[in-house]
Each structure stands twice: as C-alpha cells, then as structure tokens.
OpenMM code with the backbone's topology and positions (N, CA, C; nanometers):
from openmm import Vec3, app, unit

residues = "UNK UNK UNK UNK UNK UNK UNK UNK UNK UNK UNK UNK UNK UNK UNK UNK UNK UNK UNK UNK UNK UNK UNK UNK UNK UNK UNK UNK UNK UNK UNK UNK UNK UNK UNK UNK UNK UNK UNK UNK UNK UNK UNK UNK UNK UNK UNK UNK UNK UNK UNK UNK UNK UNK UNK UNK UNK UNK UNK UNK UNK UNK UNK UNK UNK UNK UNK UNK UNK UNK UNK UNK UNK UNK UNK UNK UNK UNK UNK UNK UNK UNK UNK UNK UNK UNK UNK".split()
positions = [
    Vec3(13.3189, 6.2822, -8.0680),
    Vec3(13.1756, 6.2918, -8.0650),
    Vec3(13.1283, 6.2640, -7.9237),
    Vec3(13.0080, 6.3017, -7.8948),
    Vec3(12.9485, 6.2745, -7.7652),
    Vec3(12.8197, 6.1964, -7.7874),
    Vec3(12.7975, 6.0955, -7.7032),
    Vec3(12.6787, 6.0115, -7.7141),
    Vec3(12.6132, 6.0012, -7.5767),
    Vec3(12.4909, 5.9522, -7.5730),
    Vec3(12.4223, 5.9264, -7.4470),
    Vec3(12.4197, 5.7758, -7.4259),
    Vec3(12.4697, 5.7309, -7.3132),
    Vec3(12.4642, 5.5896, -7.2770),
    Vec3(12.3248, 5.5604, -7.2224),
    Vec3(12.2539, 5.4626, -7.2804),
    Vec3(12.1162, 5.4394, -7.2378),
    Vec3(12.1062, 5.3676, -7.1034),
    Vec3(12.2121, 5.3017, -7.0598),
    Vec3(12.2059, 5.2340, -6.9298),
    Vec3(12.2239, 5.3307, -6.8133),
    Vec3(12.3014, 5.4382, -6.8338),
    Vec3(12.3242, 5.5357, -6.7269),
    Vec3(12.2545, 5.6683, -6.7543),
    Vec3(12.2124, 5.6898, -6.8786),
    Vec3(12.1533, 5.8156, -6.9225),
    Vec3(12.2501, 5.9332, -6.9064),
    Vec3(12.3791, 5.9033, -6.9192),
    Vec3(12.4833, 6.0053, -6.9087),
    Vec3(12.5515, 6.0240, -7.0441),
    Vec3(12.5925, 6.1462, -7.0752),
    Vec3(12.6696, 6.1673, -7.1973),
    Vec3(12.8105, 6.1099, -7.1814),
    Vec3(12.8623, 6.0589, -7.2927),
    Vec3(12.9952, 5.9980, -7.2938),
    Vec3(13.0702, 6.0519, -7.4151),
    Vec3(13.1902, 6.1062, -7.3954),
    Vec3(13.2688, 6.1497, -7.5107),
    Vec3(13.3391, 6.0290, -7.5722),
    Vec3(13.3253, 6.0122, -7.7030),
    Vec3(13.3892, 5.9005, -7.7723),
    Vec3(13.4879, 5.9508, -7.8756),
    Vec3(13.5985, 5.8824, -7.8826),
    Vec3(13.6903, 5.8986, -7.9945),
    Vec3(13.6666, 5.7776, -8.0829),
    Vec3(13.7010, 5.7836, -8.2089),
    Vec3(13.6834, 5.6698, -8.2985),
    Vec3(13.8186, 5.6221, -8.3478),
    Vec3(13.8307, 5.4912, -8.3689),
    Vec3(13.9538, 5.4380, -8.4262),
    Vec3(13.9688, 5.4949, -8.5670),
    Vec3(14.0906, 5.4963, -8.6168),
    Vec3(14.1177, 5.5543, -8.7486),
    Vec3(14.0412, 5.4837, -8.8600),
    Vec3(14.0154, 5.3541, -8.8434),
    Vec3(13.9489, 5.2793, -8.9498),
    Vec3(13.7962, 5.2757, -8.9352),
    Vec3(13.7408, 5.3467, -8.8362),
    Vec3(13.5953, 5.3504, -8.8194),
    Vec3(13.5372, 5.4634, -8.9031),
    Vec3(13.4348, 5.4325, -8.9819),
    Vec3(13.3712, 5.5319, -9.0680),
    Vec3(13.2615, 5.6055, -8.9914),
    Vec3(13.2860, 5.7296, -8.9569),
    Vec3(13.1874, 5.8100, -8.8856),
    Vec3(13.0632, 5.8339, -8.9728),
    Vec3(13.0790, 5.8312, -9.1041),
    Vec3(12.9667, 5.8512, -9.1949),
    Vec3(12.8657, 5.7375, -9.1866),
    Vec3(12.9048, 5.6231, -9.1285),
    Vec3(12.8134, 5.5091, -9.1178),
    Vec3(12.7104, 5.5276, -9.0060),
    Vec3(12.7274, 5.6304, -8.9227),
    Vec3(12.6356, 5.6549, -8.8120),
    Vec3(12.5331, 5.7610, -8.8480),
    Vec3(12.4102, 5.7432, -8.7965),
    Vec3(12.3040, 5.8401, -8.8178),
    Vec3(12.2731, 5.9092, -8.6854),
    Vec3(12.2448, 6.0388, -8.6912),
    Vec3(12.2071, 6.1135, -8.5712),
    Vec3(12.0736, 6.0628, -8.5175),
    Vec3(12.0576, 6.0713, -8.3860),
    Vec3(11.9322, 6.0373, -8.3190),
    Vec3(11.8920, 5.8913, -8.3382),
    Vec3(11.9878, 5.8025, -8.3617),
    Vec3(11.9598, 5.6604, -8.3792),
    Vec3(12.0360, 5.5834, -8.2725),
    Vec3(11.9780, 5.4732, -8.2221),
    Vec3(12.0433, 5.3925, -8.1195),
    Vec3(12.1368, 5.2882, -8.1787),
    Vec3(12.2469, 5.2621, -8.1083),
    Vec3(12.3459, 5.1644, -8.1538),
    Vec3(12.3963, 5.0822, -8.0358),
    Vec3(12.4286, 4.9564, -8.0631),
    Vec3(12.5108, 4.8780, -7.9723),
    Vec3(12.6535, 4.9106, -8.0111),
    Vec3(12.7351, 4.9495, -7.9156),
    Vec3(12.8713, 4.9909, -7.9479),
    Vec3(12.9735, 4.9026, -7.8782),
    Vec3(13.0822, 4.8780, -7.9478),
    Vec3(13.1981, 4.8122, -7.8886),
    Vec3(13.3001, 4.9211, -7.8616),
    Vec3(13.3409, 4.9319, -7.7359),
    Vec3(13.4338, 5.0362, -7.6950),
    Vec3(13.5614, 4.9775, -7.6399),
    Vec3(13.6691, 5.0511, -7.6559),
    Vec3(13.7910, 5.0281, -7.5801),
    Vec3(13.7933, 5.1375, -7.4749),
    Vec3(13.8233, 5.0988, -7.3535),
    Vec3(13.8263, 5.1963, -7.2451),
    Vec3(13.9690, 5.2027, -7.1926),
    Vec3(14.0245, 5.3223, -7.1939),
    Vec3(14.1614, 5.3435, -7.1485),
    Vec3(14.1594, 5.4199, -7.0168),
    Vec3(14.2480, 5.3836, -6.9262),
    Vec3(14.2630, 5.4581, -6.8016),
    Vec3(14.4103, 5.4888, -6.7810),
    Vec3(14.4359, 5.5935, -6.7052),
    Vec3(14.5730, 5.6285, -6.6707),
    Vec3(14.6227, 5.5400, -6.5582),
    Vec3(14.7480, 5.5045, -6.5633),
    Vec3(14.8062, 5.4278, -6.4531),
    Vec3(14.8351, 5.5177, -6.3336),
    Vec3(14.8605, 5.6462, -6.3610),
    Vec3(14.8868, 5.7404, -6.2527),
    Vec3(14.7531, 5.7848, -6.1953),
    Vec3(14.7207, 5.7386, -6.0753),
    Vec3(14.5918, 5.7723, -6.0153),
    Vec3(14.6070, 5.8739, -5.9037),
    Vec3(14.7115, 5.9549, -5.9152),
    Vec3(14.7288, 6.0611, -5.8175),
    Vec3(14.6093, 6.1550, -5.8182),
    Vec3(14.5812, 6.2151, -5.7066),
    Vec3(14.4705, 6.3088, -5.6889),
    Vec3(14.3333, 6.2425, -5.7024),
    Vec3(14.3267, 6.1109, -5.6850),
    Vec3(14.1996, 6.0398, -5.6845),
    Vec3(14.1609, 6.0182, -5.5388),
    Vec3(14.0346, 6.0467, -5.5059),
    Vec3(13.9893, 6.0299, -5.3689),
    Vec3(14.0121, 5.8858, -5.3229),
    Vec3(14.0431, 5.8681, -5.1979),
    Vec3(14.0771, 5.7369, -5.1443),
    Vec3(13.9693, 5.6326, -5.1709),
    Vec3(13.8425, 5.6714, -5.1635),
    Vec3(13.7367, 5.5723, -5.1845),
    Vec3(13.7256, 5.5274, -5.3302),
    Vec3(13.7893, 5.5958, -5.4239),
    Vec3(13.7878, 5.5556, -5.5637),
    Vec3(13.9172, 5.4891, -5.6070),
    Vec3(14.0191, 5.4928, -5.5234),
    Vec3(14.1479, 5.4337, -5.5597),
    Vec3(14.1319, 5.2851, -5.5892),
    Vec3(14.0525, 5.2160, -5.5097),
    Vec3(14.0343, 5.0720, -5.5284),
    Vec3(13.9768, 5.0422, -5.6670),
    Vec3(13.8855, 5.1258, -5.7147),
    Vec3(13.8284, 5.1070, -5.8487),
    Vec3(13.9385, 5.1075, -5.9536),
    Vec3(14.0263, 5.2071, -5.9490),
    Vec3(14.1323, 5.2180, -6.0486),
    Vec3(14.2387, 5.1103, -6.0319),
    Vec3(14.2640, 5.0674, -5.9100),
    Vec3(14.3648, 4.9635, -5.8877),
    Vec3(14.3136, 4.8256, -5.9264),
    Vec3(14.1837, 4.8063, -5.9340),
    Vec3(14.1257, 4.6746, -5.9622),
    Vec3(14.0724, 4.6654, -6.1050),
    Vec3(14.1334, 4.7371, -6.1976),
    Vec3(14.0812, 4.7389, -6.3338),
    Vec3(14.0965, 4.6065, -6.4060),
    Vec3(14.1823, 4.5173, -6.3569),
    Vec3(14.1935, 4.3869, -6.4212),
    Vec3(14.0723, 4.3000, -6.3893),
    Vec3(13.9928, 4.3423, -6.2904),
    Vec3(13.8672, 4.2756, -6.2610),
    Vec3(13.7661, 4.3229, -6.3649),
    Vec3(13.6710, 4.2426, -6.3971),
    Vec3(13.5761, 4.2744, -6.5029),
    Vec3(13.4797, 4.3845, -6.4604),
    Vec3(13.5202, 4.5099, -6.4756),
    Vec3(13.4358, 4.6253, -6.4435),
    Vec3(13.3336, 4.6445, -6.5552),
    Vec3(13.2161, 4.6924, -6.5216),
    Vec3(13.1152, 4.7191, -6.6244),
    Vec3(13.1425, 4.8530, -6.6912),
    Vec3(13.0932, 4.8665, -6.8138),
    Vec3(13.1070, 4.9942, -6.8851),
    Vec3(13.0372, 5.1051, -6.8084),
    Vec3(12.9261, 5.0718, -6.7436),
    Vec3(12.8528, 5.1712, -6.6649),
    Vec3(12.9399, 5.2278, -6.5530),
    Vec3(13.0187, 5.1413, -6.4894),
    Vec3(13.1094, 5.1877, -6.3835),
    Vec3(13.2122, 5.2856, -6.4390),
    Vec3(13.2664, 5.2562, -6.5574),
    Vec3(13.3640, 5.3459, -6.6183),
    Vec3(13.3003, 5.4791, -6.6559),
    Vec3(13.1776, 5.4746, -6.7060),
    Vec3(13.1084, 5.5981, -6.7443),
    Vec3(13.0850, 5.6854, -6.6211),
    Vec3(13.0401, 5.6247, -6.5131),
    Vec3(13.0189, 5.7006, -6.3895),
    Vec3(13.1516, 5.7540, -6.3362),
    Vec3(13.2574, 5.6732, -6.3420),
    Vec3(13.3887, 5.7177, -6.2949),
    Vec3(13.4424, 5.8311, -6.3816),
    Vec3(13.4104, 5.8279, -6.5115),
    Vec3(13.4555, 5.9353, -6.6003),
    Vec3(13.4077, 6.0717, -6.5506),
    Vec3(13.2834, 6.0789, -6.5037),
    Vec3(13.2293, 6.2078, -6.4609),
    Vec3(13.2907, 6.2557, -6.3310),
    Vec3(13.3549, 6.1667, -6.2564),
    Vec3(13.4309, 6.2082, -6.1384),
    Vec3(13.5743, 6.2442, -6.1747),
    Vec3(13.6324, 6.1700, -6.2705),
    Vec3(13.7732, 6.1862, -6.3080),
    Vec3(13.7881, 6.1844, -6.4603),
    Vec3(13.7422, 6.2887, -6.5289),
    Vec3(13.7450, 6.2870, -6.6754),
    Vec3(13.8851, 6.2815, -6.7355),
    Vec3(13.9851, 6.3225, -6.6622),
    Vec3(14.1210, 6.3174, -6.7149),
    Vec3(14.1860, 6.1808, -6.6960),
    Vec3(14.1168, 6.0858, -6.6354),
    Vec3(14.1735, 5.9537, -6.6076),
    Vec3(14.1184, 5.8440, -6.6982),
    Vec3(14.0106, 5.8719, -6.7744),
    Vec3(13.9442, 5.7700, -6.8555),
    Vec3(13.9161, 5.8247, -6.9948),
    Vec3(13.9357, 5.7376, -7.0958),
    Vec3(13.9091, 5.7750, -7.2350),
    Vec3(13.8361, 5.6593, -7.3024),
    Vec3(13.7355, 5.6896, -7.3828),
    Vec3(13.6551, 5.5899, -7.4519),
    Vec3(13.6814, 5.5977, -7.6014),
    Vec3(13.7050, 5.4803, -7.6640),
    Vec3(13.7296, 5.4749, -7.8076),
    Vec3(13.6271, 5.3834, -7.8723),
    Vec3(13.5572, 5.4322, -7.9729),
    Vec3(13.4570, 5.3553, -8.0466),
    Vec3(13.5274, 5.2648, -8.1470),
    Vec3(13.5001, 5.1347, -8.1365),
    Vec3(13.5606, 5.0371, -8.2269),
    Vec3(13.4622, 4.9969, -8.3361),
    Vec3(13.3380, 4.9656, -8.2972),
    Vec3(13.2354, 4.9335, -8.3939),
    Vec3(13.0980, 4.9648, -8.3365),
    Vec3(12.9983, 4.9780, -8.4245),
    Vec3(12.8618, 5.0094, -8.3809),
    Vec3(12.7630, 4.9365, -8.4706),
    Vec3(12.6609, 4.8774, -8.4091),
    Vec3(12.5528, 4.8112, -8.4811),
    Vec3(12.4221, 4.8785, -8.4449),
    Vec3(12.3339, 4.9013, -8.5408),
    Vec3(12.2036, 4.9614, -8.5075),
    Vec3(12.1261, 4.8729, -8.4102),
    Vec3(12.0494, 4.9370, -8.3210),
    Vec3(11.9652, 4.8622, -8.2278),
    Vec3(11.8550, 4.7895, -8.3014),
] * unit.nanometer
topology = app.Topology()
chain = topology.addChain("A")
for resn in residues:
    res = topology.addResidue(resn, chain)
    for name in ("N", "CA", "C"):
        topology.addAtom(name, app.Element.getBySymbol(name[0]), res)
C-alpha cells in the first residue's frame, strides 16, 4: 500500500507484517503508525554525500530522514507497517 506521511507530505510505500489486518484500516483516515525500516548493507552506487547517512544507521535517525532518503534511493530502503492507531 502507499500512504502519505504528514510530517514530510511525501508518499511512502508500506508493506504489512503477515499478522497485521489490512481490513482494520479505513481509507482517507489518519493513523499513528509503528514501522520497521529496513536498509541494504550494500550501499554501492550511493552518492558520496549520502554514504554517511547509510553508514550511521545505528544512530537514532528520524523516520522523516528515511522517507526523504527513500526518494533518492528507493532500492535501498523498505518500510514495514507493524501497527496503526487512529489519530
């Protein structure tokens, strides 16, 4: 599924965990979401100014940073929906 992140106003593609019920979500409704964010360890073909971002992932990066980085390197980041609560 694709959602709009309200902090960045950017669309984000989400996958859902196997145990998450997609039927529990309503269209056009806001949710607080808990996500798992996955990145590739192979950061080849990443511009030098972004290499530090990927190498420093053990630092507490914000979800907004990952969303913005996704639009530069969509093959390097994946978002998984774990849970969602209505706003």
